[in-house]
C-alpha positions, 0 to 999 in steps of 0.5 A: 499500500502506497501512503504517499503521493510522488514518491512511494512510501509503504507501511512497514512491512514485517517481512523487510527484515527477512529479506535484509536477511537473505541479501545479507547471506548473499553479500557476506559470502562474496565479500568475505576476503574483505568484509568486517561488518553488515547491518540493515540501515535506512528506514525498512530497518526500524520497526514500525516505520513507513518506508521506501519498499527498498532494503539498504544495506551497509557491509563495512570493510576494516576500518582502514580500508582504503580506495583499492579494497572498496574497489575490489568490491565492486565486480564481486557486487555486480556477479550478485546482480547489482549496478554499480553507481559510480557516479557519487563518488565525487561527493563520497569517495569512501562509498561504493554504492550499489543498487538492484530493482525490484522485479515482479512475479514470474518464473527464474531465480529473480522472479519477485526480488525485493529492490536493494540499495548497498552502501559500501564503507569502511566500518567507522567511517563517518558514513558509517557512524552517522547511518548506524546512530540515526537508525539506532536514535530511530528504534529506540525513540518513538517520538523521533520515529513517528516525526520522522515518518511525518516528514517522510510523508509529506516530502513523499507527497511534493516531490517526484525525484528520490535524490530531492526527497532525500535531500529534503530529509537532511536537515531533520537528520542533521538536527537529530543526530546533532541532538543525540 
């Protein structure tokens, strides 16, 4: 059920954690030589929170991992069926971003596949810390979680470009991170 207008926001789906676990297993096996940790982040990782139906996963390489280690993980992720999106590296050189779109039913291994975004970074990086902190605040503070959900629904109704929608949430996220 789409709860918003232009950007799709769905009511919380209790299957999201199990979708994450399936994806986690494949990513962990493919990135085993480099992987130190892997986390479910984003709104689908917060029980009860409405979200875009995209599972966000953050594999973490060892803290001192650099460009070479990050780049070594690109082909294994492509081999898993993810599309490598390099266009954001000028803004976030410490992250490698991958996307896989959802598929409808049908036959084959990809039938009914969940949409997934993968944010590959080093454990302990600023990106790693901010995303885990915000997720944990939302999980632990119901009032902040409801305020965030309300904002997301309002923004989704007026934005048709995902990057504009995401940017519009930045001040709220920054305020919450600074307050905690």
